C-alpha positions as CSV (number, residue, x, y, z in Angstrom):
1,M,7.7,22.5,9.3
2,L,10.7,24.4,10.7
3,S,13.4,22.7,8.6
4,I,11.3,21.7,5.6
5,I,9.8,25.1,4.8
6,Q,13.2,27.0,5.3
7,F,14.9,24.5,3.0
8,L,12.2,24.7,0.3
9,N,11.9,28.5,0.5
10,T,15.7,28.8,0.0
11,L,15.7,26.1,-2.7
12,S,13.1,28.1,-4.7
13,E,15.7,30.8,-5.2
14,K,17.4,28.4,-7.5
15,V,14.7,26.4,-9.1
16,S,10.9,26.4,-9.4
17,V,9.4,24.6,-6.4
18,E,5.8,23.5,-5.8
19,L,4.9,22.6,-2.2
20,L,2.0,20.2,-2.2
21,C,0.6,20.2,1.3
22,L,-2.5,20.5,3.5
23,D,-1.8,24.1,4.4
24,S,-2.9,27.2,2.4
25,K,-0.4,29.7,1.0
26,E,-1.6,32.2,3.6
27,A,-0.8,29.7,6.4
28,I,2.7,29.1,5.1
29,Q,3.3,32.8,4.7
30,S,2.1,33.5,8.2
31,Y,4.3,30.8,9.6
32,L,7.4,32.2,7.8
33,N,6.6,35.8,8.9
34,N,5.6,35.2,12.5
35,S,7.9,32.3,13.4
36,L,11.0,33.0,11.3
37,D,10.7,36.6,10.1
38,I,11.1,35.4,6.5
39,E,9.2,36.3,3.4
40,L,7.7,33.6,1.2
41,N,9.7,33.4,-2.0
42,P,7.5,34.1,-5.0
43,N,9.2,31.1,-6.8
44,L,7.8,28.8,-4.1
45,K,4.2,27.9,-5.2
46,V,2.1,26.5,-2.4
47,V,-0.5,24.0,-3.7
48,Q,-3.1,23.1,-1.1
49,I,-4.1,19.5,-1.5
50,S,-7.3,18.3,0.2
51,N,-7.3,15.1,2.3
52,K,-11.1,15.1,2.7
53,R,-14.0,13.6,0.9
54,F,-17.6,13.1,2.0
55,G,-16.7,14.5,5.4
56,I,-14.0,11.9,5.9
57,K,-10.2,12.7,6.3
58,S,-7.6,10.4,5.0
59,N,-4.0,11.2,4.0
60,K,-3.5,7.6,2.8
61,F,-6.4,7.7,0.3
62,F,-7.6,11.2,-0.4
63,F,-4.4,13.3,0.0
64,I,-2.3,10.9,-2.0
65,N,-4.9,10.4,-4.8
66,N,-5.3,14.2,-5.2
67,T,-1.5,14.5,-5.3
68,L,-1.3,11.9,-8.0
69,N,-4.0,13.6,-10.0
70,Y,-2.2,16.9,-9.7
71,L,1.2,15.5,-10.8
72,E,-0.2,13.6,-13.8
73,Q,-1.7,16.9,-15.1
74,L,1.6,18.8,-14.9
75,K,2.9,20.1,-18.2
76,T,6.6,20.1,-17.8
77,E,9.6,18.4,-19.3
78,K,11.0,17.1,-16.0
79,I,9.6,16.6,-12.5
80,I,11.6,15.9,-9.4
81,I,9.4,14.5,-6.6
82,Y,11.0,15.2,-3.2
83,T,9.6,14.1,0.2
84,R,10.6,12.8,3.6
85,D,7.5,10.6,4.0
86,F,8.0,6.9,3.5
87,K,4.4,6.0,2.8
88,Q,3.8,8.9,0.4
89,M,7.0,8.0,-1.6
90,R,6.0,4.3,-1.8
91,L,2.6,5.2,-3.3
92,L,4.1,7.8,-5.6
93,I,6.7,5.3,-7.0
94,K,4.0,2.6,-7.3
95,N,1.6,4.8,-9.2
96,L,3.9,6.9,-11.3
97,K,7.2,5.2,-12.0
98,H,5.9,2.9,-14.7
99,K,4.2,5.7,-16.6
100,S,5.9,7.6,-19.4
101,L,6.4,10.7,-17.3
102,N,9.9,12.2,-16.9
103,I,9.9,11.9,-13.1
104,R,12.9,11.5,-10.8
105,F,12.2,10.4,-7.2
106,V,14.4,11.9,-4.5
107,F,13.9,10.9,-0.9
108,E,15.3,12.5,2.2
109,V,15.7,10.0,5.0
110,H,16.1,11.0,8.7
111,Q,15.7,7.6,10.4
112,I,15.1,3.9,9.9
113,L,11.7,3.8,11.5
114,S,11.6,0.0,11.6
115,Q,14.5,0.0,14.0
116,N,12.8,2.5,16.2
117,Y,9.7,0.3,16.3
118,C,11.8,-2.7,17.2
119,R,13.4,-0.8,20.2
120,E,9.9,0.0,21.3
121,G,8.8,-3.7,21.1
122,Q,6.4,-3.0,18.2
123,Y,7.6,-5.9,16.1
124,Q,4.6,-6.3,13.8
125,K,4.7,-2.6,13.0
126,A,8.5,-2.8,12.5
127,K,8.1,-5.7,10.0
128,A,5.5,-3.8,8.0
129,M,7.6,-0.6,8.1
130,K,10.8,-2.5,7.0
131,N,9.0,-3.7,3.8
132,I,8.0,-0.1,3.0
133,E,11.6,1.1,3.6
134,Q,13.0,-1.6,1.4
135,Y,10.6,-0.6,-1.4
136,V,11.4,3.1,-1.1
137,F,15.2,2.7,-0.8
138,S,15.2,0.4,-3.8
139,G,12.9,2.6,-5.9
140,V,14.2,6.1,-5.5
141,D,16.7,7.7,-7.9
142,N,18.5,9.5,-5.1
143,L,18.6,9.0,-1.4
144,I,19.5,12.0,0.8
145,C,20.9,10.9,4.2
146,I,21.3,13.5,6.9
147,T,24.3,11.7,8.5
148,S,27.0,9.3,7.3
149,T,26.1,6.9,10.1
150,L,22.5,6.7,8.8
151,S,23.8,6.0,5.3
152,S,26.0,3.2,6.6
153,E,23.2,1.7,8.6
154,I,20.9,1.6,5.6
155,K,23.5,-0.1,3.5
156,K,24.0,-2.7,6.3
157,V,20.3,-3.3,7.0
158,F,19.2,-3.1,3.3
159,P,22.2,-4.6,1.4
160,S,20.4,-4.3,-1.9
161,C,20.0,-0.5,-1.4
162,V,23.5,0.8,-1.5
163,K,23.5,3.1,-4.6
164,N,22.9,6.8,-5.0
165,H,23.4,7.7,-1.4
166,H,24.2,11.4,-0.6
167,I,25.1,12.8,2.8
168,L,23.4,16.2,3.3
169,P,23.2,17.4,7.0
170,I,20.4,19.6,8.1
171,G,20.9,23.4,7.6
172,F,20.2,26.5,9.6
173,N,19.1,30.1,9.1
174,K,22.0,32.4,8.3
175,N,20.6,35.1,10.6
176,F,22.1,33.1,13.5
177,L,25.5,34.2,12.1
178,R,24.6,37.8,12.8
179,I,23.7,37.5,16.5
180,N,25.5,40.1,18.6
181,H,26.3,38.6,22.0
182,L,25.9,40.8,25.0
183,S,29.0,41.5,27.1
184,E,27.1,40.5,30.3
185,K,25.3,37.2,29.8
186,P,22.8,36.2,32.5
187,Y,22.3,32.6,31.2
188,D,25.2,30.2,31.6
189,I,23.3,27.4,29.7
190,I,20.6,27.4,27.0
191,Y,18.6,24.7,25.5
192,S,15.9,25.3,22.9
193,G,13.8,22.7,21.1
194,N,11.3,20.0,21.9
195,F,11.3,18.2,25.3
196,S,11.2,14.6,23.9
197,P,12.7,12.0,26.3
198,W,15.6,11.2,24.0
199,K,16.7,14.8,24.1
200,G,18.2,14.2,27.6
201,L,16.8,17.2,29.4
202,D,16.5,15.1,32.6
203,I,20.2,14.4,32.3
204,L,20.9,18.1,31.9
205,V,18.8,19.0,35.0
206,E,20.7,16.3,37.0
207,A,24.0,17.8,35.7
208,I,23.0,21.3,36.9
209,S,22.2,19.8,40.3
210,I,25.7,18.2,40.4
211,I,27.3,21.5,39.4
212,K,25.5,23.2,42.3
213,H,25.7,20.6,45.1
214,Q,28.9,18.8,44.4
215,H,31.0,21.5,42.6
216,H,29.5,24.3,44.6
217,R,28.9,26.6,41.6
218,D,25.8,28.5,40.8
219,V,24.8,28.4,37.2
220,L,21.6,29.6,35.5
221,A,20.0,27.6,32.7
222,I,17.1,28.5,30.4
223,L,15.2,25.6,28.8
224,I,13.0,26.7,25.9
225,G,10.2,24.7,24.3
226,A,8.1,23.1,27.0
227,D,4.5,22.1,26.6
228,K,2.0,21.6,29.4
229,H,3.0,18.0,30.1
230,S,6.8,18.4,29.9
231,R,6.7,21.6,31.9
232,K,5.1,19.8,34.9
233,K,7.5,16.9,34.6
234,F,10.6,19.0,34.6
235,E,9.4,21.5,37.2
236,D,8.9,18.5,39.5
237,Q,12.4,17.3,38.8
238,V,13.9,20.8,39.3
239,E,12.2,21.1,42.7
240,A,13.1,17.6,43.8
241,L,16.8,18.3,43.0
242,N,16.7,21.7,44.7
243,V,17.7,23.7,41.7
244,S,14.6,25.9,41.3
245,D,16.8,29.0,41.4
246,N,19.1,27.6,38.7
247,V,16.6,26.5,36.0
248,I,14.1,28.6,34.1
249,I,11.6,26.7,31.9
250,I,9.6,28.6,29.3
251,D,7.1,27.5,26.7
252,R,7.6,27.3,23.0
253,I,8.3,30.6,21.4
254,A,8.5,31.9,17.8
255,H,11.8,30.7,16.4
256,R,13.0,34.2,15.6
257,N,12.7,35.1,19.3
258,I,15.4,32.5,20.2
259,Y,18.1,35.0,18.9
260,Q,17.7,37.3,22.0
261,Y,18.1,34.3,24.4
262,I,21.2,33.1,22.6
263,A,22.7,36.6,22.7
264,Q,22.4,36.4,26.5
265,S,23.8,32.8,26.9
266,K,27.3,31.4,27.3
267,V,26.9,27.6,26.4
268,G,24.4,25.8,24.3
269,V,23.8,22.2,25.5
270,L,22.5,19.2,23.6
271,A,22.3,16.2,26.0
272,N,20.9,13.7,23.5
273,K,20.5,10.1,24.6
274,Y,21.2,6.8,22.8
275,D,17.5,6.3,22.4
276,A,15.3,6.8,19.3
277,D,17.2,8.7,16.6
278,G,20.0,9.8,18.9
279,L,22.6,7.1,18.3
280,L,22.9,7.0,14.5
281,F,20.3,9.2,12.9
282,T,20.2,12.7,14.4
283,S,21.6,15.8,12.7
284,P,20.4,18.4,15.2
285,L,19.2,21.7,13.8
286,K,20.1,23.4,17.1
287,L,23.7,22.2,17.0
288,Y,24.3,24.2,13.8
289,E,22.3,27.2,15.0
290,Y,24.4,27.3,18.2
291,L,27.7,27.0,16.3
292,G,26.6,29.6,13.8
293,S,25.7,32.0,16.5
294,G,29.1,31.6,18.1
295,L,28.1,29.8,21.3
296,K,30.2,27.3,23.1
297,V,28.5,24.0,22.5
298,V,28.4,21.0,24.9
299,V,27.0,17.9,23.1
300,S,26.6,14.2,23.7
301,R,29.4,12.1,22.0
302,L,27.1,10.1,19.8
303,P,28.3,8.5,16.5
304,S,25.7,10.5,14.5
305,I,27.1,13.8,15.7
306,E,30.8,12.8,16.1
307,S,30.9,11.7,12.5
308,A,30.1,15.3,11.4
309,I,31.6,17.6,14.1
310,D,35.3,17.8,14.9
311,P,36.1,17.7,18.6
312,A,38.0,21.0,18.2
313,L,34.7,22.7,17.6
314,V,32.5,21.4,20.5
315,Y,32.9,20.0,24.0
316,Y,31.9,16.4,23.9
317,A,30.2,14.8,26.9
318,K,29.5,11.1,27.6
319,P,25.9,10.4,26.8
320,E,23.5,9.7,29.6
321,S,26.1,10.6,32.2
322,P,25.0,13.6,34.4
323,S,28.4,13.7,36.2
324,D,30.4,13.8,32.9
325,L,27.9,16.4,31.5
326,A,28.4,18.5,34.6
327,Q,32.2,18.4,34.3
328,T,32.1,19.2,30.6
329,I,29.8,22.2,31.1
330,I,32.2,23.5,33.8
331,S,35.2,23.0,31.4
332,S,33.4,24.9,28.7
333,L,32.5,27.8,30.9
334,D,36.1,28.1,32.1
335,D,37.6,27.8,28.7
336,D,39.3,31.2,28.0
337,D,40.8,30.0,24.7
338,F,37.5,29.5,22.9
339,D,37.7,30.7,19.3
340,I,34.3,32.1,18.3
341,N,35.5,32.8,14.7
342,K,36.5,29.2,14.2
343,V,33.1,27.8,15.0
344,K,31.3,30.4,13.0
345,D,33.5,29.8,10.0
346,F,32.7,26.1,10.2
347,A,29.0,26.7,10.5
348,R,28.9,28.9,7.4
349,D,29.0,25.7,5.3
350,F,25.8,24.5,6.8
351,T,23.4,27.4,6.2
352,W,20.3,26.6,4.1
353,E,22.0,28.4,1.2
354,S,24.9,26.0,1.4
355,R,22.6,23.0,1.7
356,V,20.7,24.2,-1.4
357,R,24.0,24.4,-3.4
358,R,24.9,20.8,-2.5
359,F,21.4,19.6,-3.2
360,M,21.4,21.3,-6.7
361,Q,24.7,19.5,-7.4
362,I,23.0,16.2,-6.6
363,I,19.9,16.7,-8.7
364,Q,21.8,18.2,-11.6
């Protein structure tokens, strides 16, 4: 929701957009207002599509059928269908491409799900997913890849699907560019986002322990975005490593409230692991938000990130290495030559407005 709705809301400033979804217009408006402090653009029409019939819910049958019925009734010269959902795109291509409608299919891909299933040992699921991916990659008119490494991997795994690739990294809210940093910053380290295992927060907590017990430096980190399960897990780790005074864990907050914490922080850390989407597929929203806000950024040296971010802009750390992460954090904190304007100037090319301009060039 966070990235999709911001992109579509910004896109609607340039072209008429209809968002076909399960949510009501009021729910979308409430999310934008309460979480992001953004108004719903009047050019973004929210069309609530039902996934229920006879008291039964099914996205596969009812949502997609209602979507197809809606699209077939549209009276317009040209339709661009845009989604990030493999199964939805497969069904849309299958049911609409052969008809005499002027439809263009644009798919935004964030991962090769079949590879993720293979890594998890779900081989039958991976085989079925690969067939869906092959169908979608072959059938779309434009393929939007969020990293160049993802595009390269698709071309390697699906050699017949090498045309019409476009590299379009994730964007961020331009309000991050306007954050005014406090002169006295209580937090040395900030992380905000979900606490999924591949995000490497366990590595970060270990690094904080190394900074304290081996380098004999006291730092204060704030980790934002915990749920009930992850909070207990990381509170136990923090206590076991004797860094309870060095780590503050708070629950998920409205996205607009992150600004105040960034203004009080020195270094944003992304300790992503090789697992899941980390190696080749990730384009972290937080990375661009941190850069746009003028934070020093310590980030794992993963191909997906290194292909997009020059080492002069961030402090790269070896993935899954608490000791190297600890040393890199110390180096960033001690760097008096950090150029805040340099990182903010780079980030300006990755706002949602910039992403929309590039997207419009693709679809035009």
